[in-house]
C-alpha positions as CSV (number, residue, x, y, z in Angstrom):
1,M,-82.5,8.2,-48.4
2,M,-84.0,8.3,-44.9
3,K,-81.9,5.2,-43.9
4,K,-78.7,6.8,-45.1
5,I,-79.4,9.9,-43.0
6,K,-80.1,7.7,-39.9
7,I,-76.8,5.8,-40.5
8,T,-74.9,9.0,-40.9
9,K,-76.4,10.4,-37.7
10,R,-75.6,7.2,-35.9
11,R,-71.9,7.2,-37.1
12,L,-71.6,10.9,-36.1
13,L,-73.0,10.1,-32.7
14,I,-70.6,7.1,-32.2
15,T,-67.7,9.2,-33.4
16,T,-68.6,12.0,-31.1
17,L,-68.9,9.7,-28.1
18,T,-65.7,7.9,-28.9
19,I,-63.8,11.2,-29.1
20,S,-65.4,12.4,-25.9
21,I,-64.4,9.2,-24.1
22,L,-60.8,9.3,-25.4
23,T,-60.5,13.0,-24.5
24,G,-61.9,12.5,-21.1
25,G,-59.7,9.5,-20.4
26,A,-56.6,11.3,-21.6
27,S,-57.4,14.3,-19.4
28,Y,-57.9,12.1,-16.4
29,L,-54.6,10.3,-17.0
30,I,-52.7,13.6,-17.4
31,N,-54.2,14.9,-14.2
32,H,-53.7,11.7,-12.3
33,H,-50.0,11.7,-13.3
34,I,-49.4,15.3,-12.3
35,D,-51.4,14.8,-9.1
36,T,-49.3,11.9,-7.9
37,A,-45.9,12.0,-9.6
38,Y,-44.6,15.1,-7.7
39,N,-46.0,14.7,-4.2
40,H,-42.7,13.6,-2.8
41,K,-41.1,16.9,-4.1
42,I,-43.5,19.2,-2.3
43,Y,-42.8,20.4,1.3
44,T,-45.0,22.1,3.9
45,K,-42.5,22.8,6.7
46,P,-39.5,25.1,6.2
47,S,-37.3,23.1,8.5
48,L,-37.7,19.9,6.4
49,T,-37.3,21.7,3.0
50,P,-34.0,21.2,1.2
51,Y,-32.0,24.3,0.6
52,N,-32.1,25.9,-2.8
53,K,-30.4,29.3,-3.5
54,V,-33.5,30.6,-5.4
55,A,-37.2,30.4,-4.9
56,L,-39.7,31.1,-7.6
57,L,-42.8,32.9,-6.2
58,L,-45.7,32.5,-8.6
59,G,-47.8,35.6,-8.8
60,T,-51.5,36.3,-8.4
61,S,-53.6,39.4,-7.9
62,K,-53.1,41.3,-4.7
63,T,-56.8,42.0,-4.3
64,V,-60.1,40.3,-5.4
65,S,-63.3,42.3,-5.5
66,G,-61.6,45.0,-3.4
67,R,-60.4,42.7,-0.7
68,G,-57.1,41.2,0.0
69,N,-56.5,38.0,-2.0
70,L,-55.8,35.1,0.4
71,Y,-53.8,33.3,-2.3
72,F,-51.5,36.3,-2.6
73,I,-51.2,36.6,1.2
74,T,-50.4,33.0,1.8
75,R,-47.9,32.7,-1.0
76,V,-45.9,35.7,0.2
77,D,-46.1,34.4,3.8
78,A,-44.8,31.0,2.7
79,V,-41.8,32.2,0.8
80,A,-40.9,34.7,3.6
81,K,-40.9,31.7,6.1
82,L,-38.5,29.8,3.8
83,Y,-36.3,32.9,3.5
84,H,-36.1,33.5,7.3
85,A,-35.5,29.8,7.9
86,K,-32.5,30.2,5.5
87,R,-33.9,27.5,3.2
88,I,-33.6,30.0,0.3
89,S,-31.4,33.1,-0.3
90,K,-33.0,34.8,-3.2
91,I,-36.5,35.2,-4.5
92,V,-37.7,35.6,-8.1
93,A,-41.2,37.2,-7.9
94,S,-42.8,36.4,-11.2
95,G,-46.2,37.9,-12.2
96,D,-48.3,39.7,-14.7
97,N,-47.7,43.3,-15.6
98,S,-49.5,43.3,-18.9
99,S,-51.7,46.4,-18.2
100,K,-51.2,49.8,-16.7
101,G,-51.9,49.8,-12.9
102,Y,-51.6,46.0,-12.6
103,D,-48.3,44.8,-11.4
104,E,-48.2,41.5,-9.5
105,A,-44.4,41.4,-9.3
106,T,-44.0,44.8,-7.6
107,D,-46.9,44.0,-5.3
108,M,-45.2,40.9,-4.2
109,E,-41.9,42.8,-3.7
110,E,-43.6,45.4,-1.5
111,A,-45.3,42.6,0.6
112,L,-42.0,40.7,1.0
113,I,-40.1,43.7,2.2
114,K,-42.8,44.2,4.8
115,K,-42.1,40.6,5.9
116,G,-38.5,41.4,6.4
117,V,-37.0,40.2,3.2
118,K,-34.1,42.3,2.0
119,A,-34.8,44.2,-1.2
120,E,-31.5,43.1,-2.7
121,D,-32.6,39.5,-2.4
122,I,-35.7,40.0,-4.5
123,Y,-35.7,39.8,-8.3
124,L,-38.7,40.8,-10.3
125,D,-40.0,39.1,-13.4
126,Y,-42.7,41.3,-15.0
127,A,-43.5,38.8,-17.8
128,G,-44.8,35.9,-15.8
129,F,-48.2,36.0,-17.6
130,R,-48.8,32.3,-17.0
131,T,-47.1,29.5,-15.1
132,L,-45.2,28.2,-18.1
133,D,-43.8,31.7,-18.8
134,S,-42.6,32.1,-15.2
135,V,-40.9,28.7,-15.1
136,V,-39.2,28.8,-18.5
137,R,-38.1,32.4,-18.1
138,L,-36.5,31.4,-14.8
139,K,-34.1,29.2,-16.8
140,K,-33.7,31.3,-19.9
141,I,-33.6,34.8,-18.3
142,F,-32.3,34.2,-14.8
143,N,-30.2,31.1,-15.7
144,I,-31.6,29.1,-12.8
145,K,-31.7,25.3,-13.1
146,K,-32.5,24.4,-9.6
147,V,-35.3,26.0,-7.7
148,T,-38.0,25.9,-5.0
149,I,-41.4,26.8,-6.4
150,V,-43.8,28.5,-4.0
151,T,-47.5,28.4,-4.5
152,Q,-50.5,26.3,-3.5
153,K,-50.0,22.5,-3.6
154,T,-52.0,21.7,-6.8
155,H,-50.3,24.6,-8.6
156,C,-46.9,23.4,-7.4
157,Q,-47.5,20.0,-9.0
158,R,-48.2,21.6,-12.4
159,A,-45.3,24.0,-12.1
160,I,-42.9,21.2,-11.2
161,F,-44.2,19.2,-14.2
162,I,-43.4,22.1,-16.5
163,A,-40.0,22.7,-14.8
164,E,-38.8,19.1,-15.1
165,N,-39.8,19.0,-18.7
166,H,-37.6,22.0,-19.3
167,G,-34.5,20.7,-17.6
168,I,-35.0,22.4,-14.3
169,N,-34.5,20.5,-11.0
170,A,-37.5,21.7,-9.0
171,I,-39.1,21.1,-5.6
172,G,-42.2,22.8,-4.3
173,F,-43.1,24.6,-1.0
174,A,-46.9,24.6,-0.6
175,A,-48.5,27.7,0.6
176,Q,-51.6,27.3,2.8
177,D,-54.6,26.0,0.9
178,I,-57.7,28.3,0.8
179,I,-61.2,27.0,1.4
180,H,-63.9,29.1,-0.1
181,L,-67.1,28.9,-2.1
182,G,-65.4,29.4,-5.5
183,K,-62.9,26.6,-4.9
184,I,-64.7,24.0,-7.1
185,R,-64.5,26.5,-10.0
186,L,-60.8,26.9,-9.4
187,Q,-60.3,23.1,-9.2
188,I,-62.0,22.7,-12.6
189,R,-59.8,25.5,-13.9
190,E,-56.7,23.7,-12.6
191,Y,-57.8,20.4,-14.1
192,L,-58.0,22.0,-17.5
193,A,-54.8,24.0,-17.0
194,R,-52.9,20.7,-16.5
195,V,-54.2,19.3,-19.8
196,K,-53.1,22.6,-21.5
197,A,-49.7,22.4,-19.8
198,W,-49.2,18.8,-21.0
199,I,-50.1,19.9,-24.6
200,D,-47.8,22.9,-24.3
201,V,-44.9,20.8,-23.1
202,K,-45.3,17.5,-24.9
203,I,-46.8,18.5,-28.2
204,I,-46.3,22.1,-29.3
205,N,-43.2,23.0,-27.2
206,K,-44.7,26.3,-26.2
207,S,-42.4,29.2,-25.5
208,P,-42.9,32.2,-23.2
209,K,-44.6,35.2,-24.7
210,F,-41.6,37.4,-24.0
211,L,-37.9,36.6,-23.3
212,G,-35.4,39.5,-23.1
213,E,-32.1,40.4,-21.5
214,K,-30.5,37.9,-19.1
215,V,-30.4,38.8,-15.4
216,N,-27.5,37.6,-13.2
217,I,-28.7,36.5,-9.7
218,T,-25.6,37.2,-7.5
């Protein structure tokens, strides 16, 4: 009886280790693919960025711990530079508006207007709860199949991966990267988010939380 228990424990350990290795290997390959496959589609200088009529600005919180969020500031600054360089004509600001008093899309609109972007060139997507929602809604709600995605570089890579797997021809414009003490935590979060994005796209064909009426970008 004791021998049976030992064999069962050993098999369980071997099975657990095997699953862990396979999962870890698959996660690495997914991240490596997303990290390298789209670098040639990401730009950092407005003058070298191909023209697209529409830019998708991916949202984030305006403030963190009562201070201005540098991710928010640099993303808005990046898309405003593209706009003034005439590398884009319209901006879809997509963010989370799931709770009262929290409205990423409107915050981005206000910041863009302060940067000299015309209000009539800004379109708001209030249901961009996650990157997949923002990207897929761009096609299904705004009928956009060619876009410049604006966010930090690693986020751009994941967003382009999602876009191309939904029939959207996407390039990225990388906002300034942010160096801070919590960056390692965010890198781990991005690593896991890429695995989740691959599962959403390749296995379960995840749809946005909400769709709704179509919007014509004129």
